[in-house]
PDB file with one MODEL, atoms N, CA, C and O in Angstrom:
MODEL        1
ATOM      1  N   MET A   1       0.837  -1.144   0.003  1.00  0.00           N
ATOM      2  CA  MET A   1      -0.027  -0.020  -0.020  1.00  0.00           C
ATOM      3  C   MET A   1       0.925   1.287  -0.021  1.00  0.00           C
ATOM      4  O   MET A   1       1.951   1.349   0.657  1.00  0.00           O
ATOM      5  N   THR A   2       0.504   2.231  -0.789  1.00  0.00           N
ATOM      6  CA  THR A   2       1.284   3.466  -0.728  1.00  0.00           C
ATOM      7  C   THR A   2       0.380   4.563  -0.268  1.00  0.00           C
ATOM      8  O   THR A   2      -0.789   4.674  -0.637  1.00  0.00           O
ATOM      9  N   LYS A   3       1.003   5.384   0.579  1.00  0.00           N
ATOM     10  CA  LYS A   3       0.321   6.534   1.070  1.00  0.00           C
ATOM     11  C   LYS A   3       0.502   7.794   0.248  1.00  0.00           C
ATOM     12  O   LYS A   3       1.593   8.098  -0.235  1.00  0.00           O
ATOM     13  N   ARG A   4      -0.606   8.525   0.102  1.00  0.00           N
ATOM     14  CA  ARG A   4      -0.576   9.793  -0.642  1.00  0.00           C
ATOM     15  C   ARG A   4      -0.224  10.884   0.265  1.00  0.00           C
ATOM     16  O   ARG A   4      -0.621  10.848   1.429  1.00  0.00           O
ATOM     17  N   ALA A   5       0.466  11.820  -0.159  1.00  0.00           N
ATOM     18  CA  ALA A   5       0.811  13.032   0.673  1.00  0.00           C
ATOM     19  C   ALA A   5      -0.349  13.803   0.866  1.00  0.00           C
ATOM     20  O   ALA A   5      -1.093  14.070  -0.077  1.00  0.00           O
ATOM     21  N   ALA A   6      -0.575  14.208   2.100  1.00  0.00           N
ATOM     22  CA  ALA A   6      -1.758  15.158   2.307  1.00  0.00           C
ATOM     23  C   ALA A   6      -1.420  16.578   1.750  1.00  0.00           C
ATOM     24  O   ALA A   6      -0.267  17.007   1.767  1.00  0.00           O
ATOM     25  N   HIS A   7      -2.456  17.275   1.264  1.00  0.00           N
ATOM     26  CA  HIS A   7      -2.276  18.644   0.843  1.00  0.00           C
ATOM     27  C   HIS A   7      -2.054  19.464   2.014  1.00  0.00           C
ATOM     28  O   HIS A   7      -2.837  19.412   2.963  1.00  0.00           O
ATOM     29  N   LYS A   8      -0.918  20.306   2.009  1.00  0.00           N
ATOM     30  CA  LYS A   8      -0.753  21.170   3.112  1.00  0.00           C
ATOM     31  C   LYS A   8      -1.426  22.475   2.789  1.00  0.00           C
ATOM     32  O   LYS A   8      -1.340  22.986   1.673  1.00  0.00           O
ATOM     33  N   ARG A   9      -2.056  22.972   3.725  1.00  0.00           N
ATOM     34  CA  ARG A   9      -2.836  24.282   3.590  1.00  0.00           C
ATOM     35  C   ARG A   9      -1.854  25.411   3.750  1.00  0.00           C
ATOM     36  O   ARG A   9      -0.880  25.309   4.495  1.00  0.00           O
ATOM     37  N   HIS A  10      -2.125  26.517   3.023  1.00  0.00           N
ATOM     38  CA  HIS A  10      -1.247  27.740   2.941  1.00  0.00           C
ATOM     39  C   HIS A  10      -1.539  28.641   4.210  1.00  0.00           C
ATOM     40  O   HIS A  10      -2.681  28.996   4.499  1.00  0.00           O
ATOM     41  N   LEU A  11      -0.501  28.958   4.888  1.00  0.00           N
ATOM     42  CA  LEU A  11      -0.675  29.866   6.044  1.00  0.00           C
ATOM     43  C   LEU A  11      -0.676  31.300   5.614  1.00  0.00           C
ATOM     44  O   LEU A  11       0.209  31.670   4.843  1.00  0.00           O
ATOM     45  N   PRO A  12      -1.566  32.129   6.029  1.00  0.00           N
ATOM     46  CA  PRO A  12      -1.570  33.574   5.621  1.00  0.00           C
ATOM     47  C   PRO A  12      -0.244  34.289   6.049  1.00  0.00           C
ATOM     48  O   PRO A  12       0.066  35.326   5.463  1.00  0.00           O
ATOM     49  N   THR A  13       0.522  33.806   7.004  1.00  0.00           N
ATOM     50  CA  THR A  13       1.747  34.478   7.385  1.00  0.00           C
ATOM     51  C   THR A  13       2.942  33.992   6.678  1.00  0.00           C
ATOM     52  O   THR A  13       4.046  34.496   6.890  1.00  0.00           O
ATOM     53  N   SER A  14       2.759  33.024   5.841  1.00  0.00           N
ATOM     54  CA  SER A  14       3.854  32.401   5.151  1.00  0.00           C
ATOM     55  C   SER A  14       4.435  33.393   4.191  1.00  0.00           C
ATOM     56  O   SER A  14       3.687  34.127   3.546  1.00  0.00           O
ATOM     57  N   PRO A  15       5.828  33.448   4.061  1.00  0.00           N
ATOM     58  CA  PRO A  15       6.468  34.307   3.047  1.00  0.00           C
ATOM     59  C   PRO A  15       6.327  33.672   1.669  1.00  0.00           C
ATOM     60  O   PRO A  15       6.669  34.369   0.714  1.00  0.00           O
ATOM     61  N   PHE A  16       5.903  32.530   1.453  1.00  0.00           N
ATOM     62  CA  PHE A  16       5.897  31.884   0.182  1.00  0.00           C
ATOM     63  C   PHE A  16       4.457  32.098  -0.350  1.00  0.00           C
ATOM     64  O   PHE A  16       3.485  32.236   0.392  1.00  0.00           O
ATOM     65  N   LYS A  17       4.406  32.114  -1.796  1.00  0.00           N
ATOM     66  CA  LYS A  17       3.143  32.412  -2.374  1.00  0.00           C
ATOM     67  C   LYS A  17       2.263  31.086  -2.259  1.00  0.00           C
ATOM     68  O   LYS A  17       2.804  29.983  -2.175  1.00  0.00           O
ATOM     69  N   ALA A  18       0.933  31.243  -2.260  1.00  0.00           N
ATOM     70  CA  ALA A  18       0.067  30.160  -2.237  1.00  0.00           C
ATOM     71  C   ALA A  18       0.090  29.580  -3.506  1.00  0.00           C
ATOM     72  O   ALA A  18       0.223  30.261  -4.523  1.00  0.00           O
ATOM     73  N   PRO A  19      -0.057  28.111  -3.513  1.00  0.00           N
ATOM     74  CA  PRO A  19      -0.051  27.369  -4.829  1.00  0.00           C
ATOM     75  C   PRO A  19      -1.385  27.792  -5.551  1.00  0.00           C
ATOM     76  O   PRO A  19      -2.433  28.030  -4.950  1.00  0.00           O
ATOM     77  N   VAL A  20      -1.229  27.851  -6.818  1.00  0.00           N
ATOM     78  CA  VAL A  20      -2.380  28.263  -7.681  1.00  0.00           C
ATOM     79  C   VAL A  20      -3.027  26.991  -8.230  1.00  0.00           C
ATOM     80  O   VAL A  20      -2.368  26.141  -8.829  1.00  0.00           O
ATOM     81  N   ALA A  21      -4.355  26.888  -8.002  1.00  0.00           N
ATOM     82  CA  ALA A  21      -5.068  25.733  -8.478  1.00  0.00           C
ATOM     83  C   ALA A  21      -5.206  25.821  -9.938  1.00  0.00           C
ATOM     84  O   ALA A  21      -5.505  26.904 -10.440  1.00  0.00           O
ATOM     85  N   PRO A  22      -5.006  24.722 -10.703  1.00  0.00           N
ATOM     86  CA  PRO A  22      -5.277  24.792 -12.153  1.00  0.00           C
ATOM     87  C   PRO A  22      -6.757  25.092 -12.512  1.00  0.00           C
ATOM     88  O   PRO A  22      -7.705  24.721 -11.821  1.00  0.00           O
ATOM     89  N   ALA A  23      -6.852  25.771 -13.614  1.00  0.00           N
ATOM     90  CA  ALA A  23      -8.264  26.084 -14.067  1.00  0.00           C
ATOM     91  C   ALA A  23      -8.983  24.756 -14.499  1.00  0.00           C
ATOM     92  O   ALA A  23      -8.361  23.892 -15.116  1.00  0.00           O
ATOM     93  N   PRO A  24     -10.262  24.617 -14.173  1.00  0.00           N
ATOM     94  CA  PRO A  24     -10.956  23.393 -14.561  1.00  0.00           C
ATOM     95  C   PRO A  24     -11.038  23.334 -16.080  1.00  0.00           C
ATOM     96  O   PRO A  24     -11.159  24.372 -16.730  1.00  0.00           O
ATOM     97  N   LYS A  25     -10.972  22.097 -16.676  1.00  0.00           N
ATOM     98  CA  LYS A  25     -11.158  21.891 -18.000  1.00  0.00           C
ATOM     99  C   LYS A  25     -12.632  21.986 -18.406  1.00  0.00           C
ATOM    100  O   LYS A  25     -13.503  21.497 -17.686  1.00  0.00           O
ATOM    101  N   HIS A  26     -12.918  22.614 -19.560  1.00  0.00           N
ATOM    102  CA  HIS A  26     -14.241  22.764 -20.084  1.00  0.00           C
ATOM    103  C   HIS A  26     -14.377  21.956 -21.426  1.00  0.00           C
ATOM    104  O   HIS A  26     -13.463  22.065 -22.244  1.00  0.00           O
ATOM    105  N   PHE A  27     -15.300  21.270 -21.668  1.00  0.00           N
ATOM    106  CA  PHE A  27     -15.525  20.587 -22.853  1.00  0.00           C
ATOM    107  C   PHE A  27     -16.909  20.936 -23.393  1.00  0.00           C
ATOM    108  O   PHE A  27     -17.856  21.179 -22.645  1.00  0.00           O
ATOM    109  N   ALA A  28     -16.988  20.950 -24.790  1.00  0.00           N
ATOM    110  CA  ALA A  28     -18.254  21.322 -25.505  1.00  0.00           C
ATOM    111  C   ALA A  28     -18.689  20.129 -26.366  1.00  0.00           C
ATOM    112  O   ALA A  28     -17.882  19.308 -26.802  1.00  0.00           O
ATOM    113  N   VAL A  29     -19.970  20.082 -26.578  1.00  0.00           N
ATOM    114  CA  VAL A  29     -20.457  18.925 -27.518  1.00  0.00           C
ATOM    115  C   VAL A  29     -19.782  18.931 -28.823  1.00  0.00           C
ATOM    116  O   VAL A  29     -19.768  20.024 -29.389  1.00  0.00           O
ATOM    117  N   GLY A  30     -19.209  17.928 -29.433  1.00  0.00           N
ATOM    118  CA  GLY A  30     -18.491  17.967 -30.647  1.00  0.00           C
ATOM    119  C   GLY A  30     -17.038  17.950 -30.502  1.00  0.00           C
ATOM    120  O   GLY A  30     -16.369  17.609 -31.477  1.00  0.00           O
ATOM    121  N   ASP A  31     -16.417  18.301 -29.318  1.00  0.00           N
ATOM    122  CA  ASP A  31     -14.973  18.343 -29.111  1.00  0.00           C
ATOM    123  C   ASP A  31     -14.397  16.911 -29.285  1.00  0.00           C
ATOM    124  O   ASP A  31     -14.912  15.890 -28.831  1.00  0.00           O
ATOM    125  N   GLN A  32     -13.300  16.985 -29.981  1.00  0.00           N
ATOM    126  CA  GLN A  32     -12.539  15.648 -30.119  1.00  0.00           C
ATOM    127  C   GLN A  32     -11.568  15.606 -28.930  1.00  0.00           C
ATOM    128  O   GLN A  32     -10.835  16.558 -28.662  1.00  0.00           O
ATOM    129  N   VAL A  33     -11.598  14.344 -28.156  1.00  0.00           N
ATOM    130  CA  VAL A  33     -10.807  14.210 -27.061  1.00  0.00           C
ATOM    131  C   VAL A  33      -9.963  12.877 -27.099  1.00  0.00           C
ATOM    132  O   VAL A  33     -10.214  11.963 -27.885  1.00  0.00           O
ATOM    133  N   THR A  34      -8.993  12.854 -26.223  1.00  0.00           N
ATOM    134  CA  THR A  34      -8.313  11.576 -26.102  1.00  0.00           C
ATOM    135  C   THR A  34      -8.299  11.210 -24.541  1.00  0.00           C
ATOM    136  O   THR A  34      -8.203  12.123 -23.720  1.00  0.00           O
ATOM    137  N   HIS A  35      -8.385  10.015 -24.175  1.00  0.00           N
ATOM    138  CA  HIS A  35      -8.501   9.564 -22.813  1.00  0.00           C
ATOM    139  C   HIS A  35      -7.252   8.501 -22.583  1.00  0.00           C
ATOM    140  O   HIS A  35      -6.907   7.751 -23.497  1.00  0.00           O
ATOM    141  N   ASP A  36      -6.685   8.496 -21.456  1.00  0.00           N
ATOM    142  CA  ASP A  36      -5.466   7.688 -21.252  1.00  0.00           C
ATOM    143  C   ASP A  36      -5.932   6.214 -21.307  1.00  0.00           C
ATOM    144  O   ASP A  36      -5.140   5.353 -21.689  1.00  0.00           O
ATOM    145  N   MET A  37      -7.164   5.905 -20.945  1.00  0.00           N
ATOM    146  CA  MET A  37      -7.585   4.550 -20.917  1.00  0.00           C
ATOM    147  C   MET A  37      -8.398   4.116 -22.044  1.00  0.00           C
ATOM    148  O   MET A  37      -8.221   2.990 -22.508  1.00  0.00           O
ATOM    149  N   TYR A  38      -9.395   5.015 -22.597  1.00  0.00           N
ATOM    150  CA  TYR A  38     -10.259   4.626 -23.650  1.00  0.00           C
ATOM    151  C   TYR A  38      -9.765   5.043 -25.015  1.00  0.00           C
ATOM    152  O   TYR A  38     -10.258   4.494 -26.001  1.00  0.00           O
ATOM    153  N   GLY A  39      -8.869   5.935 -25.150  1.00  0.00           N
ATOM    154  CA  GLY A  39      -8.409   6.355 -26.494  1.00  0.00           C
ATOM    155  C   GLY A  39      -9.117   7.606 -26.980  1.00  0.00           C
ATOM    156  O   GLY A  39      -9.515   8.480 -26.210  1.00  0.00           O
ATOM    157  N   LEU A  40      -9.255   7.647 -28.323  1.00  0.00           N
ATOM    158  CA  LEU A  40      -9.861   8.862 -29.044  1.00  0.00           C
ATOM    159  C   LEU A  40     -11.398   8.710 -28.840  1.00  0.00           C
ATOM    160  O   LEU A  40     -11.983   7.633 -28.731  1.00  0.00           O
ATOM    161  N   GLY A  41     -11.956   9.925 -28.805  1.00  0.00           N
ATOM    162  CA  GLY A  41     -13.494   9.965 -28.701  1.00  0.00           C
ATOM    163  C   GLY A  41     -13.980  11.353 -28.970  1.00  0.00           C
ATOM    164  O   GLY A  41     -13.218  12.296 -29.184  1.00  0.00           O
ATOM    165  N   ARG A  42     -15.319  11.435 -28.950  1.00  0.00           N
ATOM    166  CA  ARG A  42     -15.956  12.694 -29.283  1.00  0.00           C
ATOM    167  C   ARG A  42     -17.015  12.926 -28.187  1.00  0.00           C
ATOM    168  O   ARG A  42     -17.832  12.066 -27.858  1.00  0.00           O
ATOM    169  N   VAL A  43     -16.929  14.212 -27.628  1.00  0.00           N
ATOM    170  CA  VAL A  43     -17.989  14.558 -26.619  1.00  0.00           C
ATOM    171  C   VAL A  43     -19.372  14.658 -27.297  1.00  0.00           C
ATOM    172  O   VAL A  43     -19.605  15.331 -28.301  1.00  0.00           O
ATOM    173  N   VAL A  44     -20.257  13.901 -26.621  1.00  0.00           N
ATOM    174  CA  VAL A  44     -21.687  13.901 -27.165  1.00  0.00           C
ATOM    175  C   VAL A  44     -22.650  14.570 -26.160  1.00  0.00           C
ATOM    176  O   VAL A  44     -23.810  14.843 -26.466  1.00  0.00           O
ATOM    177  N   GLY A  45     -22.118  14.821 -24.953  1.00  0.00           N
ATOM    178  CA  GLY A  45     -22.973  15.501 -23.899  1.00  0.00           C
ATOM    179  C   GLY A  45     -22.201  16.049 -22.844  1.00  0.00           C
ATOM    180  O   GLY A  45     -21.126  15.526 -22.550  1.00  0.00           O
ATOM    181  N   VAL A  46     -22.683  17.171 -22.163  1.00  0.00           N
ATOM    182  CA  VAL A  46     -21.932  17.775 -21.152  1.00  0.00           C
ATOM    183  C   VAL A  46     -22.813  18.167 -19.969  1.00  0.00           C
ATOM    184  O   VAL A  46     -23.797  18.886 -20.141  1.00  0.00           O
ATOM    185  N   GLU A  47     -22.480  17.721 -18.826  1.00  0.00           N
ATOM    186  CA  GLU A  47     -23.145  18.196 -17.646  1.00  0.00           C
ATOM    187  C   GLU A  47     -22.161  19.200 -16.936  1.00  0.00           C
ATOM    188  O   GLU A  47     -21.151  18.762 -16.385  1.00  0.00           O
ATOM    189  N   ASP A  48     -22.446  20.530 -16.946  1.00  0.00           N
ATOM    190  CA  ASP A  48     -21.509  21.501 -16.552  1.00  0.00           C
ATOM    191  C   ASP A  48     -21.037  21.193 -15.166  1.00  0.00           C
ATOM    192  O   ASP A  48     -21.795  21.060 -14.206  1.00  0.00           O
ATOM    193  N   GLY A  49     -19.601  21.077 -15.119  1.00  0.00           N
ATOM    194  CA  GLY A  49     -18.872  20.837 -13.856  1.00  0.00           C
ATOM    195  C   GLY A  49     -19.017  19.589 -13.194  1.00  0.00           C
ATOM    196  O   GLY A  49     -18.529  19.404 -12.079  1.00  0.00           O
ATOM    197  N   ILE A  50     -19.727  18.626 -13.879  1.00  0.00           N
ATOM    198  CA  ILE A  50     -19.984  17.394 -13.295  1.00  0.00           C
ATOM    199  C   ILE A  50     -19.381  16.259 -14.031  1.00  0.00           C
ATOM    200  O   ILE A  50     -18.673  15.411 -13.487  1.00  0.00           O
ATOM    201  N   ALA A  51     -19.693  16.274 -15.317  1.00  0.00           N
ATOM    202  CA  ALA A  51     -19.271  15.040 -16.286  1.00  0.00           C
ATOM    203  C   ALA A  51     -19.449  15.378 -17.663  1.00  0.00           C
ATOM    204  O   ALA A  51     -20.205  16.278 -18.030  1.00  0.00           O
ATOM    205  N   ALA A  52     -18.714  14.618 -18.487  1.00  0.00           N
ATOM    206  CA  ALA A  52     -18.935  14.639 -19.901  1.00  0.00           C
ATOM    207  C   ALA A  52     -19.247  13.248 -20.459  1.00  0.00           C
ATOM    208  O   ALA A  52     -18.636  12.260 -20.052  1.00  0.00           O
ATOM    209  N   LEU A  53     -20.170  13.177 -21.362  1.00  0.00           N
ATOM    210  CA  LEU A  53     -20.577  11.921 -22.008  1.00  0.00           C
ATOM    211  C   LEU A  53     -19.791  11.830 -23.324  1.00  0.00           C
ATOM    212  O   LEU A  53     -19.997  12.637 -24.230  1.00  0.00           O
ATOM    213  N   VAL A  54     -18.892  10.844 -23.423  1.00  0.00           N
ATOM    214  CA  VAL A  54     -17.902  10.661 -24.615  1.00  0.00           C
ATOM    215  C   VAL A  54     -18.261   9.440 -25.291  1.00  0.00           C
ATOM    216  O   VAL A  54     -18.513   8.414 -24.660  1.00  0.00           O
ATOM    217  N   ASP A  55     -18.299   9.517 -26.740  1.00  0.00           N
ATOM    218  CA  ASP A  55     -18.389   8.352 -27.497  1.00  0.00           C
ATOM    219  C   ASP A  55     -17.089   7.947 -27.944  1.00  0.00           C
ATOM    220  O   ASP A  55     -16.425   8.697 -28.659  1.00  0.00           O
ATOM    221  N   PHE A  56     -16.649   6.768 -27.564  1.00  0.00           N
ATOM    222  CA  PHE A  56     -15.279   6.176 -27.948  1.00  0.00           C
ATOM    223  C   PHE A  56     -15.353   5.294 -29.115  1.00  0.00           C
ATOM    224  O   PHE A  56     -14.337   4.702 -29.476  1.00  0.00           O
ATOM    225  N   GLY A  57     -16.513   5.146 -29.767  1.00  0.00           N
ATOM    226  CA  GLY A  57     -16.713   4.246 -30.891  1.00  0.00           C
ATOM    227  C   GLY A  57     -17.253   2.913 -30.417  1.00  0.00           C
ATOM    228  O   GLY A  57     -18.314   2.513 -30.895  1.00  0.00           O
ATOM    229  N   SER A  58     -16.656   2.251 -29.585  1.00  0.00           N
ATOM    230  CA  SER A  58     -17.114   0.923 -29.128  1.00  0.00           C
ATOM    231  C   SER A  58     -17.948   1.044 -27.857  1.00  0.00           C
ATOM    232  O   SER A  58     -18.604   0.082 -27.460  1.00  0.00           O
ATOM    233  N   ALA A  59     -17.934   2.239 -27.198  1.00  0.00           N
ATOM    234  CA  ALA A  59     -18.727   2.447 -25.958  1.00  0.00           C
ATOM    235  C   ALA A  59     -18.818   3.970 -25.717  1.00  0.00           C
ATOM    236  O   ALA A  59     -17.947   4.756 -26.088  1.00  0.00           O
ATOM    237  N   GLN A  60     -19.981   4.328 -25.045  1.00  0.00           N
ATOM    238  CA  GLN A  60     -20.090   5.666 -24.561  1.00  0.00           C
ATOM    239  C   GLN A  60     -19.805   5.698 -23.081  1.00  0.00           C
ATOM    240  O   GLN A  60     -20.392   4.894 -22.356  1.00  0.00           O
ATOM    241  N   MET A  61     -18.959   6.552 -22.581  1.00  0.00           N
ATOM    242  CA  MET A  61     -18.610   6.548 -21.195  1.00  0.00           C
ATOM    243  C   MET A  61     -18.862   7.880 -20.612  1.00  0.00           C
ATOM    244  O   MET A  61     -18.711   8.873 -21.324  1.00  0.00           O
ATOM    245  N   ARG A  62     -19.255   8.000 -19.303  1.00  0.00           N
ATOM    246  CA  ARG A  62     -19.495   9.140 -18.656  1.00  0.00           C
ATOM    247  C   ARG A  62     -18.254   9.498 -17.871  1.00  0.00           C
ATOM    248  O   ARG A  62     -18.049   8.889 -16.821  1.00  0.00           O
ATOM    249  N   ILE A  63     -17.427  10.408 -18.267  1.00  0.00           N
ATOM    250  CA  ILE A  63     -16.224  10.854 -17.551  1.00  0.00           C
ATOM    251  C   ILE A  63     -16.421  11.907 -16.620  1.00  0.00           C
ATOM    252  O   ILE A  63     -16.837  12.998 -17.010  1.00  0.00           O
ATOM    253  N   LEU A  64     -16.144  11.670 -15.337  1.00  0.00           N
ATOM    254  CA  LEU A  64     -16.385  12.617 -14.273  1.00  0.00           C
ATOM    255  C   LEU A  64     -15.391  13.705 -14.199  1.00  0.00           C
ATOM    256  O   LEU A  64     -14.256  13.467 -14.611  1.00  0.00           O
ATOM    257  N   SER A  65     -15.673  14.850 -13.734  1.00  0.00           N
ATOM    258  CA  SER A  65     -14.851  15.911 -13.487  1.00  0.00           C
ATOM    259  C   SER A  65     -13.881  15.588 -12.394  1.00  0.00           C
ATOM    260  O   SER A  65     -14.331  14.942 -11.448  1.00  0.00           O
ATOM    261  N   PRO A  66     -12.687  15.917 -12.377  1.00  0.00           N
ATOM    262  CA  PRO A  66     -11.851  16.992 -13.064  1.00  0.00           C
ATOM    263  C   PRO A  66     -11.217  16.587 -14.318  1.00  0.00           C
ATOM    264  O   PRO A  66     -10.326  17.301 -14.780  1.00  0.00           O
ATOM    265  N   TYR A  67     -11.586  15.502 -14.926  1.00  0.00           N
ATOM    266  CA  TYR A  67     -11.146  15.021 -16.231  1.00  0.00           C
ATOM    267  C   TYR A  67      -9.499  14.925 -16.213  1.00  0.00           C
ATOM    268  O   TYR A  67      -8.899  15.400 -17.177  1.00  0.00           O
ATOM    269  N   ALA A  68      -8.891  14.430 -15.329  1.00  0.00           N
ATOM    270  CA  ALA A  68      -7.501  14.310 -15.117  1.00  0.00           C
ATOM    271  C   ALA A  68      -6.850  13.502 -16.330  1.00  0.00           C
ATOM    272  O   ALA A  68      -5.773  13.818 -16.834  1.00  0.00           O
ATOM    273  N   LYS A  69      -7.593  12.474 -16.719  1.00  0.00           N
ATOM    274  CA  LYS A  69      -7.034  11.590 -17.823  1.00  0.00           C
ATOM    275  C   LYS A  69      -7.522  11.896 -19.201  1.00  0.00           C
ATOM    276  O   LYS A  69      -7.290  11.120 -20.129  1.00  0.00           O
ATOM    277  N   MET A  70      -8.212  13.039 -19.366  1.00  0.00           N
ATOM    278  CA  MET A  70      -8.791  13.384 -20.629  1.00  0.00           C
ATOM    279  C   MET A  70      -8.343  14.793 -21.079  1.00  0.00           C
ATOM    280  O   MET A  70      -8.354  15.748 -20.302  1.00  0.00           O
ATOM    281  N   THR A  71      -7.932  14.882 -22.419  1.00  0.00           N
ATOM    282  CA  THR A  71      -7.436  16.042 -22.883  1.00  0.00           C
ATOM    283  C   THR A  71      -8.146  16.337 -24.295  1.00  0.00           C
ATOM    284  O   THR A  71      -8.533  15.434 -25.036  1.00  0.00           O
ATOM    285  N   LYS A  72      -8.264  17.639 -24.565  1.00  0.00           N
ATOM    286  CA  LYS A  72      -8.995  18.002 -25.835  1.00  0.00           C
ATOM    287  C   LYS A  72      -7.859  18.075 -26.927  1.00  0.00           C
ATOM    288  O   LYS A  72      -6.717  18.467 -26.684  1.00  0.00           O
ATOM    289  N   LEU A  73      -8.293  17.663 -28.118  1.00  0.00           N
ATOM    290  CA  LEU A  73      -7.411  17.617 -29.286  1.00  0.00           C
ATOM    291  C   LEU A  73      -7.590  18.910 -30.092  1.00  0.00           C
ATOM    292  O   LEU A  73      -6.942  19.090 -31.123  1.00  0.00           O
TER     293      LEU A  73
ENDMDL
END
């Protein structure tokens, strides 16, 4: 078993800058995407901030936000 490092909170008195959270990815119907596990696909439906329905040819999958393994082409 591996343990994941806990996210450390930023203290207001710290001399270092607070880490910047990456902007959430947004997909639109018709976007061509690639997924690390499923391969190439096309977005056929979007639930804002929740999930994207993607047609990968052999199957349609509902990919949940934050879309870590999916990128827009």
